VEXMAR-139030 format. One record per residue (C-alpha): residue number from 1; x, y, z. Coordinates in steps of 0.5 Angstrom, whole numbers, plus 2048, in hexadecimal, padded with zeros to 3 digits. Layout:
// VEXMAR-139030
NUM X Y Z
...
This chain:
// VEXMAR-139030
1 7DA 7BC 93A
2 7DB 7BF 933
3 7E1 7BC 930
4 7E1 7C2 92B
5 7E1 7C8 930
6 7E8 7CB 92F
7 7E9 7CB 937
8 7E8 7C4 937
9 7ED 7C3 931
10 7F2 7C7 934
11 7F1 7C4 93B
12 7F2 7BD 938
13 7F8 7BF 934
14 7FB 7C2 93B
15 7FA 7BC 93E
16 7FD 7B8 939
17 803 7BC 938
18 804 7BC 940
19 804 7B5 940
20 809 7B4 93A
21 80E 7B9 93E
22 80D 7B4 944
23 80D 7AE 940
24 814 7B0 93D
25 817 7B1 944
26 814 7AB 948
27 811 7A4 947
28 809 7A4 946
29 808 7A1 94D
30 80B 7A7 951
31 807 7AC 94E
32 801 7AE 952
33 7FB 7B2 951
34 7FD 7B7 956
35 804 7B8 953
36 801 7B8 94C
37 7FB 7BD 94E
38 801 7C2 951
39 805 7C2 94A
40 7FF 7C3 946
41 7FC 7C8 94B
42 7F6 7C5 94C
43 7F2 7C2 952
44 7F1 7BB 952
45 7EA 7BB 951
46 7EB 7BE 94A
47 7F0 7B8 949
48 7EA 7B3 94B
49 7E5 7B7 947
50 7E9 7B4 941
51 7EC 7AE 943
52 7EB 7A8 948
53 7F2 7A8 94A
54 7FA 7A8 947
55 7F9 7A1 943
56 7F3 7A4 940
57 7F6 7AB 93E
58 7FC 7A6 93C
59 7F8 7A2 937
60 7F4 7A8 934
61 7FA 7AC 933
62 7FD 7A6 930
63 7F7 7A4 92B
64 7F7 7AC 929
65 7FE 7AC 928
66 7FE 7A6 923
67 7F7 7A6 920
68 7F8 7AD 91D
69 7FE 7AC 919
70 7FB 7A5 917
71 7F4 7A8 915
72 7F8 7AC 910
73 7FC 7A7 90E
74 7FB 7A5 906
75 801 7A0 906
76 7FD 79B 90A
77 7FB 797 904
78 802 796 902
79 803 791 908
80 801 78B 904
81 803 78D 8FD
82 809 791 8FE
83 80B 790 905
84 812 793 905
85 80F 79A 903
86 80A 799 909
87 810 798 90E
88 813 79E 90B
89 80D 7A2 90C
90 80B 79F 913
91 812 7A0 915
92 812 7A7 913
93 80B 7A8 917
94 80E 7A5 91D
95 814 7A9 91D
96 810 7AF 91C
97 80D 7AE 922
98 813 7AA 925
99 813 7AF 92C
100 80C 7AD 92D
101 80C 7A5 92B
102 813 7A4 92F
103 810 7A7 935
104 80A 7A2 934
105 80E 79C 932
106 813 79D 938
107 80D 79D 93D
108 809 798 93A
109 80D 792 93C
110 80C 794 943
111 805 797 944
112 801 796 93E
113 800 791 939
114 802 791 931
115 7FB 78F 92F
116 7F8 796 92E
117 7FD 798 929
118 7FC 792 926
119 7F5 793 925
120 7F6 799 922
121 7FA 797 91D
122 7F5 790 91C
123 7EF 794 91B
124 7F2 799 916
125 7F4 793 912
126 7ED 790 912
127 7EA 796 911
128 7ED 796 90A
129 7E9 790 908
130 7EF 78C 905
131 7EF 786 90A
132 7EA 783 90E
133 7E9 784 915
134 7EC 77D 918
135 7F0 77B 91E
136 7F5 778 919
137 7F6 77F 916
138 7F5 782 91D
139 7FC 77E 91F
140 7FF 780 919
141 7FE 787 919
142 800 787 920
143 806 784 91F
144 808 789 919
145 806 78F 91D
146 809 78D 924
147 80F 78C 920
148 80F 793 91D
149 80D 796 924
150 813 792 928
151 818 791 923
152 818 797 91E
153 81A 79D 923
154 81F 799 926
155 823 798 91F
156 821 79F 91B
157 829 79F 919
158 827 798 915
159 821 79A 912
160 822 797 90B
161 823 790 90F
162 81D 791 913
163 819 792 90D
164 81C 78C 90A
165 81B 788 90F
166 814 78A 911
167 812 78A 909
168 814 782 909
169 810 781 910
170 80A 785 90D
171 80B 781 906
172 80B 77A 90A
173 805 77C 90E
174 801 77E 909
175 804 77A 903
176 7FD 77B 8FF
177 7FE 783 900
178 7F8 787 901
179 7F3 781 8FE
180 7ED 780 903
181 7EF 77A 908
């Protein structure tokens, strides 16, 4: 399959948009391939050409929705040195993508684990080379990003307080800042 072929890209975009439409109306466990194919106006074979099943579609769309904004994020190094700025920027990213993020988070407790989302954030931070990859740092980063993903969207009206609390948490988890640890 040629992932650069315009027809393929448009088909995938159509499937994803139809999936988000359905996800906005019902829980993921109630979405069937047949229903998705009908809404997307494709046949089931086309769906299966691109995805294994609905959970695979969910994972791929979730990763795409978060990976793209994170790939462009120039504020990630602030995580250790200016966590309040980091929180402000990451909150903006979450809020800019809130529709999709909320759909993912609303469904993750029932059906899909949060781990893939945490993996995206963790890999992006490790990719900066500011901290060593370790189980201890995995735990620290998962605590930070798990809190961001769960709490920040729920307290958007209290963003300053969320940023202050998160900043204190980040400084407590990484008191040495970005020093290799």
